C-alpha positions as CSV (number, residue, x, y, z in Angstrom):
1,M,-17.5,-24.1,9.6
2,I,-16.7,-21.2,7.3
3,G,-14.7,-21.8,4.2
4,C,-12.5,-19.2,2.5
5,L,-11.1,-19.7,-1.0
6,C,-8.1,-17.4,-1.8
7,I,-7.1,-17.2,-5.5
8,H,-3.6,-15.8,-6.4
9,G,-2.7,-13.7,-9.4
10,F,-1.3,-14.4,-12.9
11,T,2.2,-16.1,-12.6
12,G,1.9,-16.3,-8.9
13,E,1.4,-19.2,-6.5
14,A,-0.4,-19.9,-3.3
15,K,2.5,-18.4,-1.3
16,E,1.9,-15.1,-3.1
17,V,-1.2,-14.5,-0.9
18,E,0.2,-16.0,2.3
19,P,0.1,-12.7,4.3
20,L,-3.6,-12.9,3.9
21,T,-4.2,-16.6,4.2
22,N,-2.0,-16.8,7.3
23,F,-4.1,-14.1,8.9
24,L,-7.4,-15.8,8.0
25,K,-6.1,-19.2,9.3
26,Q,-5.9,-17.8,12.8
27,K,-9.7,-17.7,12.9
28,K,-11.2,-20.6,14.8
29,G,-13.6,-22.7,12.8
30,W,-12.4,-21.4,9.4
31,L,-11.1,-23.6,6.6
32,V,-8.8,-21.5,4.3
33,Y,-7.7,-22.9,1.1
34,S,-5.5,-21.3,-1.5
35,P,-4.6,-23.6,-4.5
36,T,-1.9,-22.9,-6.9
37,L,-3.5,-22.6,-10.3
38,P,-2.5,-25.2,-13.0
39,G,0.8,-24.4,-14.7
40,H,1.8,-21.7,-12.2
41,G,5.1,-22.1,-10.4
42,S,7.3,-22.8,-13.5
43,K,7.9,-21.3,-16.9
44,E,7.3,-24.6,-18.6
45,G,4.1,-25.1,-16.7
46,L,2.7,-21.8,-17.9
47,R,3.4,-22.9,-21.5
48,K,1.1,-25.9,-21.2
49,A,-1.8,-24.4,-19.1
50,N,-4.7,-22.3,-20.4
51,F,-7.4,-20.1,-18.9
52,K,-9.9,-23.0,-18.9
53,H,-7.7,-24.9,-16.7
54,W,-7.6,-22.0,-14.2
55,L,-11.2,-21.5,-14.1
56,Y,-11.9,-25.2,-13.7
57,A,-9.4,-25.4,-10.8
58,A,-11.2,-22.6,-9.0
59,E,-14.5,-24.2,-9.6
60,V,-13.3,-27.6,-8.2
61,A,-12.0,-25.8,-5.1
62,A,-15.2,-23.9,-4.6
63,E,-17.3,-27.0,-4.9
64,E,-15.2,-28.8,-2.3
65,L,-15.5,-26.0,0.2
66,L,-19.3,-25.8,-0.4
67,K,-19.5,-29.5,0.5
68,R,-17.7,-29.1,3.7
69,C,-18.7,-25.7,4.9
70,E,-21.9,-23.8,5.9
71,K,-20.7,-20.6,4.4
72,V,-18.0,-19.9,1.7
73,Y,-16.2,-16.7,1.1
74,V,-14.0,-16.2,-2.1
75,I,-11.1,-13.7,-2.2
76,G,-9.2,-13.1,-5.5
77,F,-6.0,-11.1,-6.2
78,S,-5.3,-9.5,-9.6
79,M,-6.3,-12.1,-12.3
80,G,-7.4,-14.1,-9.4
81,G,-10.1,-11.5,-8.7
82,M,-11.6,-12.1,-12.2
83,I,-11.6,-15.8,-11.5
84,A,-13.1,-15.2,-8.1
85,S,-15.9,-13.1,-9.7
86,Y,-16.6,-16.0,-12.1
87,V,-16.9,-18.4,-9.1
88,A,-19.2,-15.9,-7.2
89,A,-21.5,-15.7,-10.3
90,K,-21.8,-19.5,-10.7
91,Y,-21.9,-20.8,-7.2
92,P,-23.8,-20.0,-4.0
93,I,-21.0,-18.3,-2.1
94,H,-21.7,-15.7,0.6
95,K,-19.2,-12.9,0.2
96,L,-16.6,-11.8,-2.4
97,I,-13.4,-9.8,-2.0
98,L,-11.5,-8.4,-5.0
99,L,-7.9,-7.1,-4.4
100,S,-6.2,-5.2,-7.2
101,C,-8.5,-7.0,-9.6
102,S,-7.5,-6.9,-13.2
103,A,-10.8,-6.1,-15.0
104,Y,-8.3,-3.9,-17.0
105,Y,-4.6,-4.1,-16.8
106,L,-1.4,-2.0,-17.2
107,N,-1.1,1.5,-15.9
108,P,1.6,3.2,-18.1
109,K,1.8,6.4,-16.0
110,Q,2.5,4.5,-12.8
111,I,5.0,2.1,-14.6
112,I,7.0,5.1,-15.7
113,Q,7.0,6.4,-12.1
114,D,8.2,3.1,-10.8
115,M,10.9,2.9,-13.4
116,K,12.2,6.3,-12.5
117,G,12.5,5.2,-8.9
118,W,14.3,2.0,-9.9
119,I,16.8,4.0,-12.0
120,I,17.6,6.2,-9.0
121,E,17.9,3.2,-6.8
122,G,20.2,1.6,-9.3
123,W,22.5,4.6,-9.2
124,R,22.6,4.4,-5.5
125,G,23.2,0.6,-5.6
126,E,20.0,-0.1,-3.7
127,L,18.0,-1.9,-6.4
128,E,18.7,-5.4,-5.2
129,N,17.0,-4.5,-2.0
130,D,13.8,-3.5,-3.7
131,I,11.3,-6.4,-3.2
132,L,8.9,-5.1,-5.7
133,Y,11.6,-4.7,-8.4
134,K,12.9,-8.2,-7.9
135,L,9.4,-9.6,-7.9
136,Y,8.5,-7.8,-11.3
137,R,11.9,-8.8,-12.8
138,R,11.3,-12.4,-12.0
139,K,7.8,-12.4,-13.4
140,I,8.8,-10.8,-16.7
141,K,11.7,-13.2,-17.1
142,D,9.7,-16.3,-16.4
143,T,6.4,-15.6,-18.2
144,P,5.9,-17.1,-21.7
145,V,4.1,-15.1,-24.3
146,K,1.5,-17.9,-24.5
147,A,0.7,-17.5,-20.9
148,T,0.2,-13.8,-21.3
149,V,-2.3,-14.4,-24.0
150,E,-4.2,-16.9,-21.7
151,F,-4.2,-14.2,-19.1
152,A,-5.9,-11.8,-21.5
153,K,-8.5,-14.5,-22.4
154,T,-9.3,-14.9,-18.8
155,V,-10.1,-11.2,-18.4
156,Y,-12.1,-11.2,-21.6
157,K,-14.1,-14.2,-20.8
158,T,-15.0,-13.3,-17.2
159,R,-15.8,-9.5,-17.7
160,P,-19.4,-10.3,-19.0
161,I,-20.0,-12.5,-16.0
162,L,-19.6,-9.6,-13.5
163,Q,-23.1,-8.6,-13.9
164,K,-24.2,-12.0,-12.4
165,V,-22.4,-11.4,-9.2
166,K,-25.1,-10.6,-6.6
167,V,-23.3,-11.4,-3.3
168,P,-21.9,-8.8,-0.9
169,T,-18.7,-7.6,-2.5
170,L,-15.6,-5.7,-1.3
171,I,-13.4,-4.1,-3.9
172,I,-9.9,-2.9,-2.7
173,Q,-7.4,-1.0,-5.0
174,G,-4.1,0.7,-4.5
175,E,-3.9,4.0,-6.3
176,C,-0.2,3.5,-7.2
177,D,-0.8,0.3,-8.9
178,G,1.4,-0.1,-12.1
179,L,-0.3,-3.3,-13.3
180,V,-4.0,-2.3,-13.0
181,P,-5.3,1.2,-13.9
182,P,-6.8,2.0,-10.4
183,K,-9.8,4.1,-11.2
184,K,-10.7,2.5,-14.5
185,S,-10.6,-1.1,-13.2
186,A,-12.0,-0.7,-9.8
187,E,-14.9,1.6,-10.8
188,Y,-15.7,-0.7,-13.7
189,L,-16.0,-3.6,-11.2
190,Y,-18.2,-1.5,-8.9
191,E,-20.5,-0.5,-11.7
192,M,-20.8,-3.9,-13.4
193,I,-21.4,-6.1,-10.3
194,S,-25.0,-6.3,-9.6
195,S,-24.8,-6.8,-5.8
196,T,-26.8,-4.2,-3.7
197,E,-24.2,-4.6,-1.1
198,K,-20.9,-3.5,-2.4
199,Q,-18.0,-1.4,-1.1
200,L,-15.0,0.2,-2.8
201,Y,-11.8,1.2,-0.9
202,Y,-8.7,2.9,-2.3
203,F,-5.3,3.0,-0.7
204,K,-3.6,6.2,-1.8
205,N,0.0,5.0,-1.5
206,S,-0.3,1.4,-2.3
207,K,0.9,-0.5,-5.4
208,H,-0.3,-3.8,-6.9
209,Y,0.8,-5.9,-3.9
210,I,-0.9,-3.9,-1.2
211,W,0.3,-6.1,1.6
212,L,3.9,-5.4,0.7
213,G,3.5,-1.8,1.7
214,E,2.7,0.4,4.6
215,D,-1.1,-0.3,4.4
216,R,-0.8,-3.9,5.2
217,D,-2.4,-3.7,8.6
218,D,-5.3,-1.4,7.5
219,L,-5.9,-3.8,4.6
220,L,-6.3,-6.8,6.9
221,D,-8.5,-4.8,9.2
222,I,-10.9,-3.8,6.4
223,I,-11.0,-7.4,5.1
224,N,-11.6,-8.7,8.6
225,H,-14.4,-6.2,9.3
226,F,-16.1,-7.1,6.0
227,L,-16.0,-10.8,6.6
228,E,-17.0,-10.7,10.2
229,N,-20.0,-8.3,9.9
């Protein structure tokens, strides 16, 4: 059996990566697991959790899959990518995929572009139909400052561990990502990871949530090819 651990991003939940997990669950003989990290799912929960809780939860999930499966793959989105890298450096997993991974975070130039677009949509009365705007608005509203500090600690604590990642790694990044500076973060990951088998793909028109855009099918194809070959 093949096990696949999928780790969502900061302030997200397991359902955040459902387009990916649902796709992988169609594979025969695969056990796909996507836990919701401690504290995620509520504003009050995020106030109580810290980065150590998040890393520990990922470790427990990886250990359980390693007990039950012959091979284990780990996929991480955004902050979950940094946690996935931590797991890959510490446990004998077989492949690693990093999606919009936040080795660095915030891309002011793209944020300004997105805001301009939202202002225009607001004038047209179309803003409430913008899925990405509604998602960002909810995240900003429901995220305590303490949790943001813990997010920064997660990135800070896991960056040095990237050098210990030696498994085949696929890095995927949208060039229109407003939360992660595309070149800076993705190329840093590519350079720091020690694996001799690593690939870096950019999606020119994709934002942070690549599967919410026009590149969703291509994204799934690339992931599938990497995991099956």
